[in-house]
C-alpha positions in Angstrom: 0.0 0.0 0.0 1.4 3.5 -0.8 1.9 6.1 1.8 -0.7 8.0 0.8 -3.2 4.9 1.2 -1.9 4.3 4.4 -2.4 7.6 5.8 -6.0 7.8 4.3 -6.4 4.4 6.1 -5.5 5.6 9.4 -7.4 8.7 9.0 -10.7 6.9 8.2 -9.9 4.3 11.4 -9.4 7.5 13.6 -12.5 9.1 12.3 -14.5 6.0 13.0 -13.1 5.7 16.3 -13.8 9.4 17.2 -17.5 8.9 16.0 -17.9 5.9 18.1 -16.8 7.7 21.4 -18.6 11.0 20.6 -22.0 9.8 22.1 -20.1 8.8 25.4 -18.6 12.2 26.0 -20.6 15.2 27.6 -19.3 18.7 27.1 -19.0 21.2 30.0 -21.8 23.0 28.2 -24.1 20.3 28.2 -23.7 19.9 31.9 -24.4 23.6 32.3 -27.9 22.9 30.3 -31.2 23.2 32.3 -32.9 19.8 32.7 -35.0 18.9 29.5 -36.5 15.5 28.5 -33.5 13.3 27.1 -31.0 15.3 28.5 -27.5 13.8 28.9 -26.0 14.7 32.2 -23.5 11.6 32.1 -20.9 12.3 34.7 -21.7 15.7 35.5 -21.5 17.4 38.7 -24.7 18.7 40.1 -24.5 18.7 43.8 -26.6 21.0 46.3 -28.9 22.3 43.6 -32.5 23.2 43.9 -34.0 21.2 40.8 -37.6 20.5 42.0 -40.1 19.9 39.5 -37.5 19.3 36.8 -38.1 16.8 33.8 -35.3 14.4 33.1 -37.6 11.6 31.3 -35.8 9.1 28.9 -32.4 11.2 29.6 -29.2 9.9 30.9 -27.7 10.8 34.4 -25.4 8.1 34.6 -22.4 8.2 36.9 -23.6 12.2 37.5 -23.2 13.3 41.2 -26.3 14.8 42.2 -25.7 14.4 45.8 -27.7 16.6 48.4 -29.8 18.1 45.4 -33.5 18.7 45.6 -35.3 16.7 43.0 -38.5 16.4 44.6 -41.7 16.3 42.3 -39.5 15.6 39.1 -39.9 13.3 36.1 -37.3 10.5 36.2 -39.4 8.0 33.7 -37.5 6.0 31.6 -34.4 7.5 32.8 -30.8 6.2 33.2 -29.2 6.9 36.6 -26.6 4.0 36.5 -24.0 4.6 39.0 -25.3 8.0 39.9 -24.6 9.5 43.3 -27.7 10.4 45.1 -26.3 10.8 48.5 -29.0 12.4 51.0 -30.7 13.3 47.5 -34.5 14.2 47.9 -36.4 12.6 45.2 -39.9 12.7 47.2 -42.9 12.5 44.8 -41.1 12.0 41.7 -42.1 9.8 38.8 -39.4 7.1 38.0 -41.5 4.6 36.3 -38.9 2.1 34.8 -36.1 4.3 35.6 -32.7 2.6 35.8 -31.2 3.0 39.3 -28.7 0.2 39.1 -25.5 0.7 41.0 -26.4 4.0 42.5 -25.1 5.5 45.7 -28.2 6.6 47.5 -27.2 6.8 51.3 -30.1 8.3 53.4 -32.0 9.4 50.1 -35.5 10.5 50.2 -37.8 8.3 48.0 -40.9 9.0 49.8 -44.4 8.7 47.5 -42.0 7.9 44.5 -43.8 6.1 41.5 -41.0 3.7 40.7 -43.1 0.9 39.3 -40.9 -1.6 37.0 -37.8 0.5 38.1 -34.3 -1.3 38.5 -32.5 -0.5 41.6 -30.2 -3.7 41.4 -26.7 -3.5 43.3 -27.7 -0.1 44.4 -26.4 1.2 47.9 -29.7 2.5 49.5 -28.7 2.2 53.3 -31.3 4.1 55.4 -33.2 5.5 52.6 -36.7 6.4 52.9 -39.3 4.5 50.7 -42.5 5.1 52.9 -45.4 5.2 50.4 -43.4 4.6 47.6 -45.1 2.6 44.6 -42.7 0.1 43.8 -44.8 -2.6 42.1 -42.4 -5.2 40.0 -39.3 -3.1 41.3 -35.9 -5.2 41.1 -33.9 -4.8 44.2 -31.7 -7.9 43.5 -28.2 -7.5 45.4 -29.3 -4.1 46.8 -27.8 -2.6 50.0 -31.1 -1.8 52.0 -29.9 -1.9 55.9 -32.2 -0.1 57.9 -34.2 1.2 54.8 -37.8 2.3 55.6 -40.9 0.7 53.5 -43.6 2.1 55.6 -47.0 1.9 53.5 -44.8 1.1 50.2 -46.6 -0.8 47.5 -44.4 -4.0 46.7 -46.3 -6.2 44.8 -44.1 -8.2 42.6 -40.7 -6.8 43.8 -37.6 -9.0 43.9 -35.1 -8.8 46.9 -33.3 -11.7 45.7 -29.7 -11.6 47.2 -30.3 -8.1 48.9 -29.1 -7.1 52.2 -32.3 -6.2 54.3 -30.6 -6.0 57.5 -32.6 -4.1 59.9 -34.9 -2.8 57.2 -38.5 -2.4 58.1 -41.2 -4.0 56.1 -44.0 -4.3 58.8 -46.3 -1.6 56.9 -45.6 -2.5 53.4 -48.4 -3.5 51.0 -48.4 -6.0 48.2 -50.2 -8.8 46.9 -48.9 -12.3 45.8 -45.1 -13.3 46.2 -42.3 -11.1 46.9 -38.9 -12.5 45.9 -36.3 -13.3 48.8 -34.0 -15.6 47.4 -30.7 -15.6 49.7 -31.6 -12.2 51.0 -29.8 -11.5 54.2 -32.4 -10.9 57.1 -30.6 -10.2 60.1 -33.1 -8.2 62.3 -35.4 -7.4 59.4 -38.9 -6.0 60.7 -41.7 -8.3 59.4 -43.9 -8.2 62.3 -47.5 -9.0 61.2 -46.5 -9.4 57.6 -48.1 -12.1 55.4 -45.3 -13.8 53.7 -47.3 -17.0 52.8 -47.1 -16.4 49.2 -43.3 -15.2 49.1 -40.6 -17.1 47.4 -37.0 -18.1 48.2 -37.5 -17.8 52.0 -35.8 -20.5 54.1 -35.7 -21.0 57.9 -32.4 -19.6 58.5 -33.5 -16.3 57.4 -36.5 -16.6 59.5 -34.5 -17.5 62.7 -32.3 -14.2 62.4 -35.3 -11.8 61.4 -37.7 -10.1 63.9 -41.2 -11.2 63.3 -44.0 -12.1 65.7 -47.1 -14.6 66.1 -49.1 -12.5 63.4 -46.4 -13.1 60.7 -47.7 -15.4 58.1 -45.0 -17.8 56.6 -45.0 -19.8 53.5 -45.7 -23.6 54.0 -42.8 -25.7 55.7 -41.6 -23.0 57.6 -42.0 -22.6 61.4 -42.4 -19.3 63.6 -38.7 -19.3 65.3 -38.7 -19.2 69.3 -36.7 -16.2 69.4 -39.6 -14.1 68.2 -40.4 -11.0 68.9 -37.1 -9.5 69.0 -36.3 -7.4 72.2 -36.3 -3.8 72.0 -32.6 -3.6 72.6 -31.9 -5.7 69.5 -34.0 -3.0 67.4 -31.8 -0.1 68.2 
């Protein structure tokens, strides 16, 4: 091949590579853009902001840092938030139907009254987060860290907690019909007093032995109420 041909070939390959990489690169100008449907804020730093009522639907906030930001009553329907930082972030009242929260960092975040049916929280860090009165039908929490999270009044029909860490999480006032998936979930001191788990799948006796239920808790066939129930107040601190 001639030197000119070689140069042209390299130029074509370089151009093709640039075109392939271009969509994943977010400019500083794009990060400064106000929210709009389909926005790309991937890897943008958006901490400590007041953005309540914004529309991020079908956009990308992957790996963005939204810690301590007020995002209440916003629209995240179909939005990609993979690996986003949502530490102490307020998302109460937002629409997150079908959103992807996989691998987010969301310690002590507020998801009260969030509508997140069919949302994906797989492998998310959600310790001490508040999901009270949230709509979480068919939500996926597989391998999620949910220690001390609150599901007071949350609707969980069809949700999966397979391999999740539910240590000290509160499910006592959650609402659901049909089975929840608790396969290999960590149930250390998980609050299940009075909860009807009779249709749930994946539960075993060892999980129940370290959980916190009472005589009102209903279990799947073949499992028994542990003698250690109910837990003492000291264990619930």
